[in-house]
Backbone and ligand atoms as CSV (ligand in chain L), in Angstrom:
chain,resi,resn,atom,element,x,y,z
A,1,UNK,N,N,189.645,140.395,151.937
A,1,UNK,CA,C,188.400,140.433,151.112
A,1,UNK,C,C,188.410,139.081,150.211
A,2,UNK,N,N,187.192,138.654,150.168
A,2,UNK,CA,C,187.024,137.386,149.401
A,2,UNK,C,C,187.047,137.661,147.839
A,3,UNK,N,N,187.827,136.694,147.154
A,3,UNK,CA,C,187.884,136.803,145.802
A,3,UNK,C,C,187.080,135.690,145.009
A,4,UNK,N,N,186.528,136.045,143.851
A,4,UNK,CA,C,185.865,135.054,143.173
A,4,UNK,C,C,186.722,134.745,141.986
A,5,UNK,N,N,186.577,133.548,141.475
A,5,UNK,CA,C,187.367,133.244,140.197
A,5,UNK,C,C,186.812,134.088,139.103
A,6,UNK,N,N,187.702,134.455,138.226
A,6,UNK,CA,C,187.318,135.345,137.064
A,6,UNK,C,C,186.188,134.869,136.256
A,7,UNK,N,N,186.259,133.511,135.967
A,7,UNK,CA,C,185.202,132.857,135.020
A,7,UNK,C,C,183.789,132.981,135.751
A,8,UNK,N,N,183.776,132.714,137.091
A,8,UNK,CA,C,182.594,132.904,137.816
A,8,UNK,C,C,182.002,134.237,137.749
A,9,UNK,N,N,182.836,135.156,137.863
A,9,UNK,CA,C,182.368,136.553,137.755
A,9,UNK,C,C,181.835,136.905,136.416
A,10,UNK,N,N,182.558,136.323,135.384
A,10,UNK,CA,C,181.986,136.597,134.073
A,10,UNK,C,C,180.737,135.973,133.754
A,11,UNK,N,N,180.428,134.791,134.408
A,11,UNK,CA,C,179.170,134.225,134.284
A,11,UNK,C,C,178.019,135.139,134.894
A,12,UNK,N,N,178.350,135.623,136.108
A,12,UNK,CA,C,177.410,136.604,136.711
A,12,UNK,C,C,177.227,137.899,135.739
A,13,UNK,N,N,178.288,138.347,135.216
A,13,UNK,CA,C,178.239,139.489,134.435
A,13,UNK,C,C,177.393,139.249,133.201
A,14,UNK,N,N,177.540,137.987,132.690
A,14,UNK,CA,C,176.584,137.716,131.529
A,14,UNK,C,C,175.139,137.678,131.877
A,15,UNK,N,N,174.843,137.132,133.034
A,15,UNK,CA,C,173.510,137.012,133.594
A,15,UNK,C,C,172.965,138.520,133.747
A,16,UNK,N,N,173.780,139.425,134.258
A,16,UNK,CA,C,173.370,140.724,134.493
A,16,UNK,C,C,173.167,141.540,133.269
A,17,UNK,N,N,173.993,141.258,132.313
A,17,UNK,CA,C,173.849,141.934,130.951
A,17,UNK,C,C,172.512,141.486,130.278
A,18,UNK,N,N,172.218,140.247,130.430
A,18,UNK,CA,C,170.907,139.682,129.870
A,18,UNK,C,C,169.758,140.392,130.613
A,19,UNK,N,N,169.850,140.429,131.945
A,19,UNK,CA,C,168.829,141.132,132.640
A,19,UNK,C,C,168.618,142.616,132.304
A,20,UNK,N,N,169.732,143.203,131.975
A,20,UNK,CA,C,169.730,144.681,131.740
A,20,UNK,C,C,169.034,144.857,130.254
A,21,UNK,N,N,169.231,143.870,129.309
A,21,UNK,CA,C,168.666,143.816,128.091
A,21,UNK,C,C,167.048,143.648,128.306
A,22,UNK,N,N,166.822,142.619,129.086
A,22,UNK,CA,C,165.247,142.392,129.214
A,22,UNK,C,C,164.599,143.675,129.779
A,23,UNK,N,N,165.171,144.154,130.975
A,23,UNK,CA,C,164.587,145.220,131.514
A,23,UNK,C,C,164.352,146.449,130.547
A,24,UNK,N,N,165.495,146.656,129.807
A,24,UNK,CA,C,165.402,147.748,128.792
A,24,UNK,C,C,164.373,147.523,127.792
A,25,UNK,N,N,164.069,146.252,127.479
A,25,UNK,CA,C,163.060,145.959,126.404
A,25,UNK,C,C,161.746,146.250,127.106
A,26,UNK,N,N,161.554,145.804,128.394
A,26,UNK,CA,C,160.223,146.128,129.143
A,26,UNK,C,C,160.035,147.583,129.192
A,27,UNK,N,N,160.989,148.316,129.481
A,27,UNK,CA,C,160.936,149.820,129.539
A,27,UNK,C,C,160.463,150.385,128.225
A,28,UNK,N,N,161.095,149.970,127.123
A,28,UNK,CA,C,160.638,150.345,125.890
A,28,UNK,C,C,159.200,150.222,125.536
A,29,UNK,N,N,158.621,148.949,125.780
A,29,UNK,CA,C,157.373,148.541,125.704
A,29,UNK,C,C,156.220,149.415,126.563
A,30,UNK,N,N,156.752,149.623,127.766
A,30,UNK,CA,C,155.921,150.404,128.646
A,30,UNK,C,C,155.773,151.823,128.167
A,31,UNK,N,N,156.916,152.511,127.593
A,31,UNK,CA,C,156.858,153.795,127.170
A,31,UNK,C,C,155.851,153.802,125.860
A,32,UNK,N,N,155.948,152.779,125.126
A,32,UNK,CA,C,155.152,152.688,123.946
A,32,UNK,C,C,153.720,152.779,124.456
A,33,UNK,N,N,153.380,151.792,125.441
A,33,UNK,CA,C,152.071,151.695,125.999
A,33,UNK,C,C,151.495,153.156,126.364
A,34,UNK,N,N,152.359,153.775,127.238
A,34,UNK,CA,C,151.946,155.049,127.708
A,34,UNK,C,C,151.561,156.033,126.517
A,35,UNK,N,N,152.483,156.190,125.492
A,35,UNK,CA,C,152.299,156.966,124.290
A,35,UNK,C,C,150.924,156.703,123.710
A,36,UNK,N,N,150.616,155.346,123.650
A,36,UNK,CA,C,149.361,154.992,122.932
A,36,UNK,C,C,148.202,155.434,123.818
A,37,UNK,N,N,148.334,155.198,125.167
A,37,UNK,CA,C,147.215,155.741,125.889
A,37,UNK,C,C,146.976,157.359,125.777
A,38,UNK,N,N,148.076,157.978,125.703
A,38,UNK,CA,C,147.969,159.353,125.459
A,38,UNK,C,C,147.261,159.691,124.174
A,39,UNK,N,N,147.448,158.968,123.104
A,39,UNK,CA,C,146.709,159.187,121.918
A,39,UNK,C,C,145.292,158.817,121.985
A,40,UNK,N,N,145.086,157.630,122.739
A,40,UNK,CA,C,143.766,157.135,122.793
A,40,UNK,C,C,142.828,158.040,123.668
A,41,UNK,N,N,143.476,158.674,124.639
A,41,UNK,CA,C,142.696,159.431,125.453
A,41,UNK,C,C,142.100,160.729,124.809
A,42,UNK,N,N,142.781,161.124,123.750
A,42,UNK,CA,C,142.346,162.200,122.787
A,42,UNK,C,C,140.879,161.813,122.380
A,43,UNK,N,N,140.576,160.507,122.074
A,43,UNK,CA,C,139.295,160.288,121.545
A,43,UNK,C,C,138.353,159.771,122.605
A,44,UNK,N,N,138.722,159.718,124.003
A,44,UNK,CA,C,137.961,159.221,124.888
A,44,UNK,C,C,136.555,159.824,124.912
A,45,UNK,N,N,135.589,159.021,124.968
A,45,UNK,CA,C,134.194,159.460,124.845
A,45,UNK,C,C,133.504,159.949,126.008
A,46,UNK,N,N,133.794,159.124,127.074
A,46,UNK,CA,C,133.211,159.470,128.441
A,46,UNK,C,C,134.091,159.519,129.575
A,47,UNK,N,N,133.673,160.010,130.668
A,47,UNK,CA,C,134.457,160.118,131.888
A,47,UNK,C,C,135.066,158.759,132.442
A,48,UNK,N,N,134.231,157.754,132.380
A,48,UNK,CA,C,134.686,156.518,132.887
A,48,UNK,C,C,135.836,155.934,132.167
A,49,UNK,N,N,135.814,155.936,130.838
A,49,UNK,CA,C,136.854,155.590,130.031
A,49,UNK,C,C,138.187,156.310,130.460
A,50,UNK,N,N,137.924,157.688,130.625
A,50,UNK,CA,C,139.012,158.559,130.966
A,50,UNK,C,C,139.710,158.167,132.186
A,51,UNK,N,N,138.719,157.931,133.284
A,51,UNK,CA,C,139.219,157.505,134.506
A,51,UNK,C,C,140.040,156.239,134.597
A,52,UNK,N,N,139.636,155.270,133.748
A,52,UNK,CA,C,140.409,153.952,133.698
A,52,UNK,C,C,141.570,154.275,132.942
A,53,UNK,N,N,141.693,155.066,131.948
A,53,UNK,CA,C,142.925,155.353,131.278
A,53,UNK,C,C,143.966,156.022,132.224
A,54,UNK,N,N,143.415,156.936,133.137
A,54,UNK,CA,C,144.277,157.577,133.954
A,54,UNK,C,C,145.034,156.546,134.870
A,55,UNK,N,N,144.004,155.602,135.301
A,55,UNK,CA,C,144.627,154.535,136.269
A,55,UNK,C,C,145.564,153.687,135.553
A,56,UNK,N,N,145.384,153.389,134.384
A,56,UNK,CA,C,146.308,152.566,133.592
A,56,UNK,C,C,147.587,153.397,133.482
A,57,UNK,N,N,147.598,154.555,133.230
A,57,UNK,CA,C,148.750,155.293,132.927
A,57,UNK,C,C,149.459,155.440,134.258
A,58,UNK,N,N,148.772,155.542,135.423
A,58,UNK,CA,C,149.365,155.518,136.735
A,58,UNK,C,C,150.042,154.270,136.927
A,59,UNK,N,N,149.545,153.071,136.577
A,59,UNK,CA,C,150.020,151.739,136.745
A,59,UNK,C,C,151.269,151.689,135.937
A,60,UNK,N,N,151.159,152.092,134.690
A,60,UNK,CA,C,152.369,151.993,133.745
A,60,UNK,C,C,153.584,152.967,134.231
A,61,UNK,N,N,153.241,154.056,134.853
A,61,UNK,CA,C,154.172,154.966,135.267
A,61,UNK,C,C,154.948,154.377,136.523
A,62,UNK,N,N,154.138,153.653,137.308
A,62,UNK,CA,C,154.704,152.911,138.545
A,62,UNK,C,C,155.657,151.883,137.977
A,63,UNK,N,N,155.196,151.070,137.045
A,63,UNK,CA,C,156.034,150.062,136.475
A,63,UNK,C,C,157.336,150.602,135.857
A,64,UNK,N,N,157.119,151.663,135.170
A,64,UNK,CA,C,158.444,152.198,134.534
A,64,UNK,C,C,159.411,152.570,135.698
A,65,UNK,N,N,158.846,153.211,136.715
A,65,UNK,CA,C,159.765,153.623,137.816
A,65,UNK,C,C,160.467,152.384,138.516
A,66,UNK,N,N,159.704,151.299,138.662
A,66,UNK,CA,C,160.271,150.016,139.271
A,66,UNK,C,C,161.370,149.545,138.336
A,67,UNK,N,N,161.108,149.618,136.992
A,67,UNK,CA,C,162.142,149.090,136.039
A,67,UNK,C,C,163.219,150.028,136.047
A,68,UNK,N,N,163.089,151.266,136.187
A,68,UNK,CA,C,164.208,152.090,136.276
A,68,UNK,C,C,165.108,151.850,137.487
A,69,UNK,N,N,164.474,151.689,138.592
A,69,UNK,CA,C,165.232,151.325,139.850
A,69,UNK,C,C,166.052,150.013,139.430
A,70,UNK,N,N,165.386,149.075,138.883
A,70,UNK,CA,C,166.120,147.728,138.677
A,70,UNK,C,C,167.082,147.934,137.686
A,71,UNK,N,N,166.910,148.784,136.653
A,71,UNK,CA,C,168.009,148.996,135.669
A,71,UNK,C,C,169.270,149.513,136.350
A,72,UNK,N,N,168.893,150.630,137.298
A,72,UNK,CA,C,170.061,151.164,137.970
A,72,UNK,C,C,170.841,150.082,138.759
A,73,UNK,N,N,170.121,149.337,139.615
A,73,UNK,CA,C,170.651,148.171,140.310
A,73,UNK,C,C,171.556,147.350,139.430
A,74,UNK,N,N,171.025,146.903,138.273
A,74,UNK,CA,C,171.762,146.108,137.352
A,74,UNK,C,C,173.054,146.708,137.020
A,75,UNK,N,N,172.981,147.998,136.558
A,75,UNK,CA,C,174.213,148.627,135.931
A,75,UNK,C,C,175.161,148.778,137.176
A,76,UNK,N,N,174.762,149.068,138.425
A,76,UNK,CA,C,175.772,149.095,139.430
A,76,UNK,C,C,176.334,147.764,139.665
A,77,UNK,N,N,175.543,146.698,139.558
A,77,UNK,CA,C,176.142,145.368,139.677
A,77,UNK,C,C,177.130,145.131,138.694
A,78,UNK,N,N,176.811,145.499,137.353
A,78,UNK,CA,C,177.785,145.226,136.286
A,78,UNK,C,C,179.109,145.936,136.602
A,79,UNK,N,N,178.964,147.279,137.135
A,79,UNK,CA,C,180.206,147.972,137.573
A,79,UNK,C,C,180.955,147.303,138.527
A,80,UNK,N,N,180.224,146.617,139.658
A,80,UNK,CA,C,180.875,145.981,140.542
A,80,UNK,C,C,181.716,144.905,140.174
A,81,UNK,N,N,181.090,144.218,139.081
A,81,UNK,CA,C,181.831,143.083,138.479
A,81,UNK,C,C,183.141,143.543,137.828
A,82,UNK,N,N,183.085,144.714,137.186
A,82,UNK,CA,C,184.173,145.305,136.453
A,82,UNK,C,C,185.230,145.792,137.462
A,83,UNK,N,N,184.896,146.211,138.608
A,83,UNK,CA,C,185.683,146.776,139.603
A,83,UNK,C,C,186.272,145.703,140.602
A,84,UNK,N,N,185.729,144.492,140.331
A,84,UNK,CA,C,186.145,143.275,141.208
A,84,UNK,C,C,185.557,143.296,142.543
A,85,UNK,N,N,184.459,144.114,142.744
A,85,UNK,CA,C,183.781,144.063,143.975
A,85,UNK,C,C,182.508,143.340,144.103
A,86,UNK,N,N,182.100,142.781,142.894
A,86,UNK,CA,C,180.803,142.013,142.899
A,86,UNK,C,C,180.944,140.746,143.757
A,87,UNK,N,N,179.758,140.493,144.488
A,87,UNK,CA,C,179.752,139.390,145.234
A,87,UNK,C,C,180.431,139.551,146.627
A,88,UNK,N,N,180.869,140.764,146.927
A,88,UNK,CA,C,181.476,141.079,148.130
A,88,UNK,C,C,180.614,141.898,148.997
A,89,UNK,N,N,180.233,141.448,150.295
A,89,UNK,CA,C,179.159,142.095,151.088
A,89,UNK,C,C,179.634,143.623,151.262
A,90,UNK,N,N,178.774,144.518,151.178
A,90,UNK,CA,C,179.150,145.915,151.313
A,90,UNK,C,C,179.223,146.162,152.877
A,91,UNK,N,N,178.810,145.484,153.649
A,91,UNK,CA,C,178.843,145.760,155.038
A,91,UNK,C,C,180.095,145.052,155.769
A,92,UNK,N,N,180.321,143.765,155.438
A,92,UNK,CA,C,181.288,143.029,156.268
A,92,UNK,C,C,182.452,142.705,155.289
A,93,UNK,N,N,182.315,142.964,153.980
A,93,UNK,CA,C,183.344,142.632,152.946
A,93,UNK,C,C,183.562,141.171,152.922
A,94,UNK,N,N,182.655,140.331,153.490
A,94,UNK,CA,C,182.789,138.850,153.266
A,94,UNK,C,C,182.160,138.516,151.949
A,95,UNK,N,N,182.319,137.256,151.594
A,95,UNK,CA,C,181.886,136.754,150.288
A,95,UNK,C,C,180.360,136.512,150.380
A,96,UNK,N,N,179.549,136.816,149.450
A,96,UNK,CA,C,178.200,136.575,149.336
A,96,UNK,C,C,178.027,135.248,148.667
A,97,UNK,N,N,177.381,134.377,149.274
A,97,UNK,CA,C,177.231,132.886,148.758
A,97,UNK,C,C,176.772,133.030,147.436
A,98,UNK,N,N,177.379,132.082,146.572
A,98,UNK,CA,C,176.970,131.958,145.039
A,98,UNK,C,C,175.374,131.570,144.925
A,99,UNK,N,N,174.948,130.772,145.816
A,99,UNK,CA,C,173.555,130.313,145.887
A,99,UNK,C,C,172.692,131.633,146.032
A,100,UNK,N,N,173.102,132.582,146.816
A,100,UNK,CA,C,172.392,133.704,147.065
A,100,UNK,C,C,172.387,134.659,145.886
A,101,UNK,N,N,173.656,134.811,145.303
A,101,UNK,CA,C,173.752,135.493,144.011
A,101,UNK,C,C,172.901,135.127,142.876
A,102,UNK,N,N,172.775,133.825,142.871
A,102,UNK,CA,C,171.990,133.155,141.614
A,102,UNK,C,C,170.655,133.451,141.953
A,103,UNK,N,N,170.102,133.315,143.242
A,103,UNK,CA,C,168.736,133.661,143.414
A,103,UNK,C,C,168.451,135.193,143.320
A,104,UNK,N,N,169.395,136.043,143.744
A,104,UNK,CA,C,169.348,137.599,143.466
A,104,UNK,C,C,170.679,138.079,143.112
A,105,UNK,N,N,170.882,138.200,141.745
A,105,UNK,CA,C,172.062,138.608,141.236
A,105,UNK,C,C,172.353,140.176,141.750
A,106,UNK,N,N,171.323,140.864,142.316
A,106,UNK,CA,C,171.600,142.157,142.578
A,106,UNK,C,C,172.015,142.385,144.195
A,107,UNK,N,N,172.070,141.167,144.759
A,107,UNK,CA,C,172.379,141.272,146.186
A,107,UNK,C,C,173.680,141.963,146.473
A,108,UNK,N,N,173.652,142.902,147.441
A,108,UNK,CA,C,174.891,143.680,147.817
A,108,UNK,C,C,175.452,143.384,149.236
A,109,UNK,N,N,174.622,142.355,149.903
A,109,UNK,CA,C,174.867,142.037,151.269
A,109,UNK,C,C,174.812,140.557,151.334
A,110,UNK,N,N,175.893,140.004,152.226
A,110,UNK,CA,C,175.624,138.567,152.560
A,110,UNK,C,C,174.432,138.276,153.367
A,111,UNK,N,N,173.898,137.028,153.523
A,111,UNK,CA,C,172.666,136.749,154.153
A,111,UNK,C,C,172.537,137.328,155.645
A,112,UNK,N,N,173.704,137.082,156.420
A,112,UNK,CA,C,173.638,137.701,157.705
A,112,UNK,C,C,173.512,139.115,157.820
A,113,UNK,N,N,174.262,139.872,156.978
A,113,UNK,CA,C,174.132,141.363,156.952
A,113,UNK,C,C,172.711,141.761,156.472
A,114,UNK,N,N,172.269,141.057,155.508
A,114,UNK,CA,C,170.903,141.576,154.946
A,114,UNK,C,C,169.813,141.278,156.060
A,115,UNK,N,N,170.043,140.245,156.726
A,115,UNK,CA,C,169.058,139.852,157.824
A,115,UNK,C,C,169.104,140.944,158.895
A,116,UNK,N,N,170.269,141.381,159.225
A,116,UNK,CA,C,170.318,142.397,160.263
A,116,UNK,C,C,169.695,143.741,159.932
A,117,UNK,N,N,170.062,144.016,158.543
A,117,UNK,CA,C,169.346,145.317,158.040
A,117,UNK,C,C,167.834,145.160,158.031
A,118,UNK,N,N,167.303,143.962,157.712
A,118,UNK,CA,C,165.834,143.975,157.582
A,118,UNK,C,C,165.325,143.784,158.965
A,119,UNK,N,N,166.053,143.278,159.899
A,119,UNK,CA,C,165.418,143.210,161.259
A,119,UNK,C,C,165.373,144.580,161.891
A,120,UNK,N,N,166.305,145.498,161.603
A,120,UNK,CA,C,166.282,146.886,162.011
A,120,UNK,C,C,165.144,147.636,161.372
A,121,UNK,N,N,164.838,147.304,160.127
A,121,UNK,CA,C,163.741,147.989,159.464
A,121,UNK,C,C,162.515,147.341,159.797
A,122,UNK,N,N,162.319,146.108,160.312
A,122,UNK,CA,C,161.049,145.736,160.519
A,122,UNK,C,C,160.691,145.547,161.912
A,123,UNK,N,N,161.577,146.058,162.824
A,123,UNK,CA,C,161.429,145.931,164.320
A,123,UNK,C,C,160.005,146.552,164.750
A,124,UNK,N,N,159.675,147.657,163.955
A,124,UNK,CA,C,158.461,148.384,164.388
A,124,UNK,C,C,157.059,147.640,164.009
A,125,UNK,N,N,157.180,146.733,163.071
A,125,UNK,CA,C,155.880,146.139,162.726
A,125,UNK,C,C,156.030,144.508,162.748
A,126,UNK,N,N,154.886,143.881,163.090
A,126,UNK,CA,C,154.921,142.497,163.270
A,126,UNK,C,C,155.308,141.807,161.998
A,127,UNK,N,N,156.054,140.834,162.006
A,127,UNK,CA,C,156.527,140.076,160.750
A,127,UNK,C,C,155.942,138.673,160.821
A,128,UNK,N,N,155.443,138.254,159.685
A,128,UNK,CA,C,154.921,136.785,159.545
A,128,UNK,C,C,156.036,135.924,159.466
A,129,UNK,N,N,157.276,136.352,159.145
A,129,UNK,CA,C,158.413,135.470,159.074
A,129,UNK,C,C,158.929,135.051,160.337
A,130,UNK,N,N,158.559,135.573,161.526
A,130,UNK,CA,C,159.246,135.192,162.643
A,130,UNK,C,C,158.559,133.973,163.342
L,1,ZN,ZN,ZN,178.144,140.853,155.276
């Protein structure tokens, strides 16, 4: 199993902790927005406004869900740093390239394994990347 130097791991941990804080702030703002919509809707004068508000709330809800998924991914990545398994491909246990981790700190697979996972998922539909 590939090992990273501790200082490199701590650098990634630092990035992940910052990402977690940013996503946490986004989530707080999104929840505040939703609460405000809830209050505004109380005074909504016509059906059009109300429909637009419902749409906005749906968009906000989708964003919150996306951020929650991201937050879980970041938390798992931090746990992997702490368990010494960060940057190790979950499929082949090879090292994930630093360049790949910098581009996507939440990557859990090396490029080769990710590509084979994606090709399995994408076989049914035409891909513009081919
Ligand atoms: Zn791999």
